[in-house]
N, C-alpha and C positions, 0 to 999 in steps of 0.2 A: 573456350568461347565463352560469349556473352551468357550470364545467368539469367537474364529477364529482358526484355526489348530496352534499349537504349534509346531507338528513334521508333520512328513509325515504320511499319513494312514498306521496305524499299527494294523495289528492283532494279538492279542494275546491270547494265551491258557494258563490259569492259573489252576494250581492244589494243593489245599493246602487245610486246614481244613475252617469251616464255622460254626457259630454261630447266632442264631435268634437275642440275644440283643448283642450289643456292636459292637465292630470295630478290629477283629482280622483275622487272616488269609486271606482268598478270601475276607469276607466283608470288609477288609481294603483295600486289593491289588484291588479290582475290582474299588471301588469309586475311588481312588488316581489317577489309570492310565485313567479310563475314564474322569477324569478331564482334562486330557492334550489330550483328541480326539481319545485315545486308542479304537479299537474295541475287546472289551474282552470277551471270553468265559471261563466260569470256572466250572472245576470239582472238586467238594469238597471231602476231604478225610476223614472228620467227619462230623455229623451234631448234634451239641451240642445247648443246651438252651442258654448257656453262656459260658465265658471262666471259666477254671477250679481254678484259684486265689478265685473266690467265695467261694472254698471248697464243693459247692456242684454243680451237674449237672446232666441232663437228656438228653439222646439223643444215637444215633447209629455210630458207625464206618462202612466206606463204604468198600467193599472188593475188592481183585484185580479183581475179577470176573466183579464186578459192573463198576469199574473205565474202563476195556476193552470193557465192552458192549457200556458203552456211546461214548467212542470214535470211535467204530466200527460204530456207528449211525451216528456222524459225517462223518466219510468215505464213508459211502454208500449214502450220499445225497452231496458228494463231498465240505464238508464246513469244512475240515482239511487243508487249504492253510494258515495255520498261517506263520507271520513272526518271531513270539518271543514265547518262552515257558519261563514259571516263575513256579517251583515248590518248594514248602515249606514243611510243615509235612506230613509224611507218615507213617501209623499207622502198618505196617508190612512189611516185607522182602519180601513178595510176593507182595505188591504193589507197591515197589520200583524197582521191577524187571518188572512189568507190564509198570511203568512210564519209565523207562529205553527202553523199546520197543517203547513206543510213540513217545519218544524223538528222538530215531533212524528212526524211519519211517519218521518224520516230516524234519530231516539233509539230509536223502538219497534223498528224494522229490526235496531236495534245493541244491542237489550237483553240476547241472550244471551252478549254477548261484553263485559265491562267495559272500559271505556278507549276502543273503538275507534271511537268517534264524540264529538264536540270542538263545543259551539257557542260562538263569539265573537260576543257582542251590544252593537254601539256604539249605543245609546240617544238618537239625533240627535234632539234636541228643541229645543235654543235656548241662551240665555245671558244675562248680566248680567239678569237678571230679566224675558227677555222669551222667549215662547215662539215659534218659528217655525215651527210645526205646529199643525192644528188643535186645540183643548182638547179633543175627545174620545179625541184618540190616547193622551195621557198613561194613562188607565187601561187602555188596551189593551198599552200598552207594559209596564206594570206585572204585567198577565198573563202575559207573556213570561217575567219572570224566576226563574220556578220551573224552567223547562226549561233555561236558559242554564248554561254551566259558567263563563264568564268574561265580566263585563260590563265597559264603557270610559266611564262618563260622566264630563261635567266637575263641575264644582264644583256649577252650578247644576242640572244632571240628577242629581245625587247626592240633593241637597235634595229634590228633585221626588219622588223615587223612595222616599226613606225617610222622606219628612214630618217632615225634621230640618232647621232651619236651622244651618249650619255656620258658626262665629266663630273657633274656634280648632282645635288638635289633638284636644282632648279630645273638642269635640262631633263632629269628623270621625271620630273612631275610634268613637264611639255611632253616628253613620249608618252605618256601614262594618259594625259589629255588626249594627243592624237588617236590612241586607240579607243578611248572613251566616244571621242566624238566623230571620227572620220570613219572609224569601224564598228560604233555602236557595240562596242563591248562593253556590258554592264560592271563586271568583277574581274580587276586584275589585280595578281600577285606577282611582284618580280622575285626569283629566289636568288640565294647565295650572292649577294652584293658585296664585294669587296670595300668598304669605305675606310678612309683615314679620319682622324681625329678631327681634322677640319671640314668634314663631309664631302671630301673629293673622291671620285670614285676610281680605282685602277684601270687602266685600260682593258677592255675586255678583246680588243683586236687593232691591227695598225692601222695607220691612216688610210692606207689605200687598199679598203676591202674590196673595192667593185672590181679591182684590179686582179687581187688576190685570190678572190673565193671562186673557188672551181670544184667540181663536181668529185665525189670521194672516188679515189683510184683504189682502194683497198676491199673492194666486193668479195663477197663471199661465193664461192661456188655452191652449184645446189647439194652435192656430197663432200664432206671433206674439210681438210682445214684449209683457211684463207691463204692465199701466196703471201699476204702482208697482213699479219694479226696486230694492229697498233694496241699498244697500251689502253686509249682511249677511244670508244667505238660506241656510237650513240645506239646501236641495236640493243646492247643488253647492259651497257654502264652507262646511267643516266649523266648528262653533263653537269646537273648540279653537284655531283657528288667527285667530280675531279679535282686534281689538286689545284690548290687554287694562285700557286706561282711557279712557272716553270721558265728558265731562262728565254727559252727561244718564244715565248708567248707576251714578254713585255719589253716596250721599247727601249733604247736606249740613247744617250743618259736618259733623262734625269733620273737620278736616284730615288725613289717614292717610297716612302714610308709603308712598311708592311703590316695589315692591320693584324689585330689578334682575334677579332670577331666577324662572323658573317651577318649579314643583315637582310632581312626579308622587308619589303615594303609593298603594302597593297592598298585598294582603292576599291570603294564602291562609287559609280557616277552619280552624281546629283541628276535633277531632272532636266539640266541643261548642258548635261555631258562635262561636267567640271570634276575634277577629282577630289577624293575627299582622302587624303593620304594618312596612313598609319605605319609606323616603324617597328618590328621587334629584333632586339640583337641577341646574337648568340654565341658562345663560346665556340673558337675553332678548336676543334681538336685535332691531335698528332698523326692522323692515321687516314690512309684512303679507302673510301666504303665505296662498293657498289647498291645500286638500289634506293638510294636516299631519297633521290628525287621521286620514286616509284611510291616510296612510304609517304612523303609528304601529303602528293596527288589523292593518294587513297585514305589517309587519316583526313584529309579536308573534306571529304565528302560526309562522313556521317557526323563530324563537328560542324558543318555548317549547317546541316539538316538539324541537328539539335539546337545550333544557336537561333534559326528562325522560328523555330517552333516555340522557344521560351521567350523571344523577343517581346518587347514590351508594345511594339507597334501592332495592332489587330489583324489578325488576318495576313500576316507577312507570307506565308506560304501560299496564299493563293493570289497573290501581286505578279504581275511579270518579272522573270527573273529574281524574284525575290528580293528586289530592290528596297530599301527603305527610304522613308521620307526624307525630304531634304533638312530636315530640323536634326537628324540624329547624328550626332558629330564622328568623328573619324575613329577615336579610341572605342565608341559605345556601339560601333556596326557589328553585325553578327559574323560578316568576315574576319574583323578582329580579333573578336571572342574567340572565333571558331582557330584562328591562327596560332593564339596562345596557347590552346591546348595542345595542338598538333605539335609544337616546337618542343614544349614541356616534355610531352611523350617521348618524342625523337633522341632529346638529350639525354634523357635517361638511359636509352636504349642503346645508344652509340657510346654514351659513356662506359656501360657495363661491355660492351663489345670489345672496346678498346683496352679496357683491363682485362679481360680473357685473353684477347690476341697478345697482349705485351708478355703476360705469364707464359703461352704456349709457345713462343718466339724465342725466350729466354731459355726454355726447356729444350727447343732445337738447337739452339746457338751451345749450348752446353755438349750436346751429344755430339755435334759435328765436330768441336772441338777435341773430344775425346776421340773419336773416330780418324782422328787426323785429317779431315776434309779441310779443315782451314775456312775462315772467313774473310771477308773484306778483299783487298788488293791480291792477296796471295792465292784466293781461293781460284780454281779453273773452272772453266766455262759450266760443266755440269753442275757441280754441286751450287753454284749463283742460279742456275734454273730451278735445281730442286727448291731451293729458298726460296726462290720466288712462289713459287707454287704452293709451298707450305704457306707463306704469308697471305696468300691470297685466299686459301681455305680459311685460315685463322681468323681474318678479317670479315668473312660473311657474318652479314646483319641476320643472325636464326630467329627472326622475329617470332617464330611460334614459340619460343623460351621466354617471352617477355609479355605477355599478354595482359599481364597484371598493369603494367606500365601504358600500355596501350587504352586500357579502359580507366585507367585513375592517374593521370598524369601528377607527379610530384612537383613540389617547388613551383607552383604556378605562377606565383608572385615575382619571380624571378623574371619572368617572360611576359610582363604587364605593356601592351601595345601604348604606344606613344604618338601623339597627332603630329605630322609634319606640316610646319607652316608654308611651306615654299609650294603645297599645293594651291594654296589661296591666292599666289601671286602671279600665276600663269596667265598671262593675257588672254583674253576670252575667245581671240580671233583664233588661236593656236588650234589647228585641226579643222578650220572652215575650208569647204571647198567650195569655189565659186566657179559658174559656168562660164565656158569660152564665148568667144562672139557668135558661135553658132548655137548657143543653148545647150552645148553638151558637158555633161559634169561626169568628171572621172571620178570612180568611187572609191580610188585607193586601193584597188584590187590588181594585183599581178604587175607586170612592168608598164611604166606609163605608156607606151606606145602600144600596149595590146590590152590593156585591163579592162576591167567592165567600166561602162557607162551609163549614164542617164539622160536621156532629152528632156530638158527642161523648157516648156511652154513659155513663152514672153509674159513676165508680171506674175508668175507663179513665185 
């Protein structure tokens, strides 16, 4: 744990998944934030034995009523004085609605003191063109956007939320401006982008997303193992950690250059809701990890608080949503400085995890060969399953062993943020919403036919 306070005293309510073994969801987030001195209270949205990449799991999902009761218990004992809300995976539309009510309650009670409450929303919905939540959760997530201060979607999730297909930096900048302007989100970080050398993005979905998107069929029973336990499941395996190229997720032809780096692009909106884009590139490691998206979100919390309090902008922590003045450049934003430290820490920890995993699996394969189990095509089904379980265990990000890398990120210079000029080239009307002939302004929440609206009086 931290030997001294790295950030001001901060009480965090974290609402996300939980596993008995491993470090994903709140199991990851709680330790990371506590390492920086945060007082973390956790409400778990699932209780599983292990993360779902093991392909077998037992446990239960938390209902909306259970989440509500836990928060009401905090309320009745006057324990809901939180400075920050971090929300991750939610198993149903009803849970999303309940979490929205919790967020609005916390925001309301902090309303008289700007900057005293901050909501980090990680909209864990899916990746590679597939939803890993019921489809009716998507409009519920959209309804939360106007309440959040910082959102952390991956490329596919950003496309869903902005209704914009991202193909390059220009379309990405337009999507972020829509999130800033239509949904009034002050800060956005798009995680794990896959950019080619000429800054084209690899497709995150098939062109007919609307037709192909459907509720996840691999639901988990309240007790026991799911009838289908997919390798990729948003409940305990964050989409940003999933493999970046699978044959079924990429359209054919044309052959697309496979990037060797992952990119995050962030932005803090200007006063007129224009993006200030920065990017940071990181090497892509040759291993599947679970929990990295949760680590990113949890690390961003203390690092952003640290950057805000050390900002050259006077009293930035007392400004609504900690938004920097317009004259602060993209690469000098507190959000950019926070991301630099976050990614430096993560790269160090994941690099060490990769080395340890490779050593462990090399020894495992040597033992398997000696015992005559065989590896590769000749191996029968049982040894293959055992090897998969061993690999999942060896690749667990045991973050408790790397506290030093969390607190003191090495090689910061490799992760210096750079401004993205495409953010300045987005037309100013992108993201504007105009009232129709009846004076009805659609707020971009939910489906077009049934979403939230505002009646605008003539001349307003």
